[in-house]
N, C-alpha and C positions, 0 to 999 in steps of 0.2 A: 429498635425501630428499623424496619426494612427501607434500605435505600435503593436506587435506581440500580446501582451496580452490585450490591452486596445483600444476599439473604441474612436473615436474622438467625438462621439455623442450616446447618448442612445435614444431609441424611447421615443414617448411621454408618459406622465403618463397613458394615457387613452388607450394605444395600448394593445389589449387583446393579443397579441403574445409575450409581454415582458418576456423573458427567455425561449421561446419555438420556435421550427420550425415546419414544417408541420407534422412531426413525433413526436413531443411533446418533443424533447431533444435538448437543444440548452444552452451552457454555458452563463450564464448570465453576466459574466464578459468579456469574449473575443468574445462573440456573434458568436461562432463556433460550428457547429453542430457535434455530436459524437455518438457513440454506448454506451449503458449502461455500457459496460466495461471500457469506457474512462472517465466516469462522475460519480459524486456522487450527488444522489438526496436528497434534503432537503425538509422538510415539517415543518408546524407550529404545535407545540404540543397544547394540550388543554389550557395549561397556557399562550399561546402565545409566547412562546420562540421557536427559530429555532433550530430544531434538525436534524441530518443526518439519512437518511433512507438507510443504506448499503445494505439491503436485497431488497429494492424497493417494500415493502409490505405494508407501513403504508397508511391509507387512507387519502383522501383529496387532495388538489392542491399541487403539487409539483414544485420545480424548480432544476435546475441542474448547477453543477460547476465542471469543468475539475478536475481530479485527480491531484491536486497541491496545496500544503499548502499555498504558496504565494497567490493564486487565492482566496481560502477561506478567508484568512485575508483581502485581498483587497475588497472582497464583503461585509464583516462586516464593514470595514472602510467607504465604500461608500454607505452603507444602501441600498444595492441593493436587499436585500431579502424581504424587505418590498413591493417594487415595484413590484417584480416578483410574490410575492404570493398574491398581491392584499389585503394586510392585515397590520394592524398596529403591527407586529410582533417585537420581540426584539432578535436580534442576540448577543449572549454574546461575549465579547471581546476575550474570550479565546476559542471561537468555533473551531479555527484552531487547538489547542492543544488537545481539546476534541475529534475531528475527529481522530486525530493521536492515541490517547489511544484507540479508538474503533477499528481502524484498527490492532492496535498491539494486542488487546485481542482477535480479530478475528483470527488472524494468530496463537496465542498461543493455541486457542481452537482446530484448524485444526491440529496443530502438536501433540496435545494429541490423537486427534482421530486416526491419522495416526500411532502414537506409538502402540495404542491398535489393530490396524489393521496389525501390523508388518511391516509397511511402513516407519518408522522412527527410526533410531538407533543413539546411541551416544557412545563417546570413541574414541580416536584418532586412535587406531589401526583398529576398526572396520570401521571407516570412510574412512581411508587409502585404506583398502581392497576393500571397495564398490566404491571407485573411481577407482581404478586401474583395477576393473574387469568390469567397465561400468555399474554397477548396480545403481549408484547414479544419481538422477536427479538433485540434488542440493545439496551444502553443507552450514552449518551455523556455525559460530564461535561467542563465547561471544566477547564483544568489548574489554575486558580486558584478553582474551586468550594471553598466552605466544607466542612471535613471533616465537620462534622455531618451535612450534607445527603447528601454521599456515603455516610456510614456507614448512614443509614437506608435508602438504596436497596440498598446491599450486603446489609443485613438481609433485605430483601424478597427479593432474589436468592438467598439462601441458603434462606430459608423455602420458596421455590417448589421449589427443587433437592431439599431434603430431603423435603418433603411429597408430592411427585409421583415421587420417586426416579428423577429424571432423570440421564443419565449425566454430564452437566456443567451447571454454573451457566449462566444467560443471560450471555453475553459482555459485558464492560464496556470502554470504550475512553476515553482521555483524550488528544486530539492537540493541541488549541489553547486558547489563553487566551481569554477574553471579548472582549477587545480585538482579537485576532487574527481572531476570528470576526465580529466587527462590521465589520472592514475586507473580509471575504471575502462575508459574508452580508448585511450591513446590518441592517434590522430583524428579520430572522430569526434573528439570534445567540441563543444559548441558555446556561444553565448547566447545567441537566440536560435530557436529551431521550432518547426511547426510539423506535426503529424498529418498525413493525408489519409483520404479513404482507401480501404482495403483491408484484407484479413490482418496483415501485419500492422498496420496502422490502428486497427481497432483493438489489436492485442496491447499496443503501447498505451492507449487510453485506459484500457481496462487494468493494467498494473499500476499506472500512474494513480488512478482512483483508490486503489488498494493500498499503496503506500502512504498517500495522503490521509485516508481513513485510520491507518494504523497510527499515524504520528499525531493526529489531532482528535482522536476519539470518536470518529465517525460523523463529526461535523464538517461539512464541505466548506472550503475557502477557495475552491478553485478559481473562482471569479477574481480574486486579489492575489492569488499564488499561495501554495502550501508553504508551511513553515518549515525550518530546519529540524533535523533530528535532535534528541535529547542526548546528552552525553551520559 
């Protein structure tokens, strides 16, 4: 019986369309087409290993998997990359975790860019003020942030939502602990932060949504904060 994530049959080994649709983008696990924003491209590295091409710039034949950690893990377990790439490639058992680390690093890099552009602020009082004024596009908390601090900012998000009658609250994300951020961002680590309007700020939100989607299978939990990564 066919499930939402797994077809009951894959195409023949010699099917040149394995992993592709007419536009070149089809998830090799679900066999569903999608836009580049909904899929992760994978290619074979020179050493024969499978690597994620997040920027979709690497040369050579590529294949696609929906932005969902469980689907990447399934593609590894079922050896779907070798079939789709028409090559005797090796997908590491921890490929799913490696992709998570790449997405997290990408998000951190964009946060640093936004900070330099004046579009990323930290500190509970600054974040609260940005939320209440409507300047914040999204807020971020360390996973080990004190409940009281998170609750106050949540109250500000709700107040803005109700007062301005917006369709949704300003999204909130919790991806990393303070120590994890210190390892990735150094002195730019934060407990509470907000991203502001602008190209870099919008880039932060885009990458946050992508990481959240990857970790929880496409179901948004931004209103309450995204979950931690699987080990």
